[in-house]
C-alpha positions as CSV (number, residue, x, y, z in Angstrom):
1,M,0.7,-26.6,-18.3
2,K,0.6,-23.4,-20.1
3,L,3.8,-21.4,-20.4
4,R,2.3,-18.5,-18.5
5,A,1.6,-20.8,-15.6
6,L,5.3,-21.4,-15.2
7,F,5.8,-17.7,-14.4
8,F,2.6,-16.3,-13.1
9,G,0.4,-17.3,-10.2
10,E,-2.4,-14.7,-10.7
11,R,-5.7,-15.7,-12.4
12,S,-5.7,-12.4,-14.3
13,V,-2.3,-11.7,-15.8
14,T,-3.5,-9.1,-18.3
15,K,-5.3,-5.9,-17.3
16,V,-7.3,-3.4,-19.4
17,A,-8.4,0.1,-18.3
18,A,-10.0,3.2,-19.6
19,V,-10.5,6.7,-18.1
20,Y,-13.8,8.5,-18.2
21,D,-14.9,12.0,-17.3
22,N,-18.1,11.1,-15.3
23,P,-19.5,8.1,-13.3
24,E,-22.3,7.4,-15.8
25,E,-19.8,6.8,-18.7
26,A,-17.7,4.6,-16.4
27,R,-20.8,2.6,-15.3
28,I,-21.9,2.1,-18.9
29,A,-18.4,1.0,-20.0
30,A,-18.1,-1.4,-17.0
31,D,-21.5,-3.0,-17.6
32,A,-20.7,-3.4,-21.3
33,M,-17.3,-4.9,-20.6
34,R,-18.9,-7.5,-18.3
35,R,-21.6,-8.3,-20.8
36,E,-19.5,-8.4,-24.0
37,S,-16.4,-10.2,-22.6
38,G,-18.1,-12.6,-20.3
39,M,-16.4,-11.3,-17.2
40,E,-17.8,-11.8,-13.7
41,A,-18.4,-8.9,-11.3
42,W,-15.1,-9.4,-9.4
43,Q,-13.2,-8.9,-12.7
44,V,-14.4,-5.4,-13.4
45,R,-13.7,-2.5,-11.0
46,I,-14.8,1.1,-11.2
47,L,-12.4,3.5,-9.5
48,R,-13.9,6.8,-8.4
49,P,-12.0,10.1,-7.7
50,G,-10.1,9.8,-4.5
51,E,-10.4,6.0,-4.4
52,P,-9.4,5.0,-0.8
53,D,-8.4,1.4,-1.7
54,F,-6.7,2.1,-5.0
55,G,-4.0,-0.6,-4.8
56,A,-6.5,-3.4,-4.0
57,E,-8.8,-2.4,-6.9
58,V,-6.0,-2.3,-9.5
59,E,-4.1,-5.4,-8.2
60,P,-6.7,-7.4,-6.2
61,E,-4.8,-10.7,-6.2
62,D,-2.4,-10.5,-3.2
63,D,-1.9,-14.3,-3.0
64,G,-1.5,-14.5,-6.7
65,I,1.2,-11.9,-6.7
66,W,3.2,-13.9,-4.2
67,H,2.8,-17.0,-6.3
68,T,4.0,-15.0,-9.3
69,V,7.1,-13.9,-7.3
70,L,7.9,-17.5,-6.3
71,R,7.1,-19.0,-9.7
72,A,9.0,-16.4,-11.7
73,H,12.1,-16.7,-9.5
74,A,12.1,-20.6,-9.5
75,T,11.5,-20.8,-13.3
76,C,14.0,-18.2,-14.3
77,G,16.6,-19.4,-11.8
78,A,16.3,-23.0,-13.2
79,I,16.5,-21.7,-16.8
80,G,19.6,-19.6,-15.9
81,L,21.2,-22.6,-14.2
82,G,20.5,-24.7,-17.3
83,L,21.9,-22.1,-19.6
84,G,25.0,-21.7,-17.4
85,L,25.6,-25.5,-17.4
86,L,25.1,-25.5,-21.2
87,L,27.7,-22.8,-21.5
88,Y,30.0,-24.8,-19.2
89,W,29.6,-27.9,-21.4
90,G,30.3,-25.9,-24.5
91,L,33.5,-24.5,-23.0
92,L,34.6,-27.9,-21.7
93,S,33.9,-29.5,-25.1
94,A,35.9,-26.8,-26.8
95,G,38.9,-27.5,-24.5
96,Q,38.9,-24.1,-22.9
97,P,42.0,-24.4,-20.6
98,A,40.6,-22.7,-17.5
99,V,37.5,-25.0,-17.6
100,A,39.4,-28.1,-18.5
101,S,41.9,-27.6,-15.6
102,S,39.2,-27.3,-12.9
103,P,36.0,-28.8,-14.3
104,W,34.0,-29.1,-11.1
105,L,34.9,-25.6,-9.9
106,A,34.1,-24.2,-13.4
107,A,30.7,-26.0,-13.5
108,L,29.9,-24.6,-10.1
109,A,30.9,-21.0,-11.0
110,I,29.4,-20.9,-14.5
111,G,26.2,-22.6,-13.4
112,G,26.0,-20.4,-10.3
113,F,26.3,-17.2,-12.3
114,G,23.7,-18.5,-14.7
115,M,21.3,-19.1,-11.9
116,I,22.0,-15.7,-10.4
117,F,21.3,-14.0,-13.7
118,G,18.1,-16.1,-13.9
119,L,17.0,-15.0,-10.5
120,I,17.6,-11.4,-11.5
121,A,15.4,-12.0,-14.5
122,G,12.8,-13.6,-12.3
123,G,12.7,-10.4,-10.2
124,A,12.2,-8.3,-13.3
125,V,9.3,-10.5,-14.4
126,S,7.7,-10.5,-11.0
127,M,7.8,-6.7,-10.8
128,R,5.4,-6.6,-13.7
129,P,6.8,-3.5,-15.5
130,D,4.0,-3.8,-18.1
131,H,1.5,-2.8,-15.4
132,T,3.2,0.5,-14.7
133,P,1.5,2.6,-17.5
134,L,-1.9,1.3,-16.6
135,I,-1.5,1.9,-12.9
136,S,-0.1,5.4,-13.6
137,A,-3.0,6.3,-15.9
138,A,-5.6,5.1,-13.4
139,R,-3.8,6.9,-10.5
140,K,-3.6,10.1,-12.5
141,A,-7.3,9.8,-13.5
142,V,-8.7,9.3,-10.0
143,G,-6.3,12.0,-8.6
144,S,-7.7,14.5,-11.1
145,G,-11.4,13.9,-10.5
146,R,-12.0,11.4,-13.3
147,W,-13.3,7.8,-13.2
148,A,-11.4,4.7,-14.3
149,V,-12.7,1.3,-15.3
150,V,-10.2,-1.6,-14.8
151,G,-10.8,-5.1,-16.1
152,H,-9.0,-8.2,-15.0
153,P,-9.6,-10.8,-17.8
154,V,-8.5,-14.3,-17.2
155,D,-7.7,-15.3,-20.8
156,E,-6.9,-13.7,-24.2
157,H,-10.5,-13.9,-25.4
158,Q,-11.7,-11.9,-22.4
159,A,-8.8,-9.4,-22.8
160,A,-9.5,-8.7,-26.4
161,A,-13.3,-8.4,-25.9
162,A,-12.8,-6.2,-22.9
163,N,-10.4,-3.9,-24.7
164,L,-12.7,-3.6,-27.7
165,S,-15.7,-3.0,-25.4
166,L,-14.0,-0.1,-23.6
167,H,-13.4,1.6,-27.0
168,R,-16.9,1.0,-28.1
169,H,-18.8,2.4,-25.1
170,G,-18.5,5.9,-23.8
171,H,-15.7,8.1,-24.9
172,P,-12.6,7.2,-22.9
173,R,-10.0,9.8,-22.5
174,E,-7.4,7.1,-22.4
175,A,-7.4,3.3,-22.7
176,V,-4.5,1.1,-21.7
177,R,-3.9,-2.7,-21.9
178,T,-1.1,-4.7,-20.3
179,F,0.4,-7.8,-21.9
């Protein structure tokens, strides 16, 4: 299982987008992105000014997002618990008096705090802060009468090819890629 699969439940973790002044440039860029990156039709979206279903076009995987939330919390919580218990073991081995006098209570407290910090980290991962600049750029574009092309690559090869394609075709005002 890939490391990304431990945290993310979406097919498309990375997003690429570019902003264009007119629909023809956007269409040319979208067609080129599909052709050059090997993406399917569902992976490339053109957002027009005043797009009524903006959220679904930029983040189309509702089920995948919920899987990301669950996986990120479970994985980060387990890692936090493990790190907390590792810290407990280190303190117990060092003979730290508070830990040595109540080993079970100390294991519960330190492991519990580790798990809580892990769950907080899982929440940060599932919020996908790397998507904010892309979503903001696309929202600003469609709000100001421009067109945005958003790609949803499923692997690094498609992401790199899509990003390169957006820069090669048309004259994007702005191009953004998430991690």
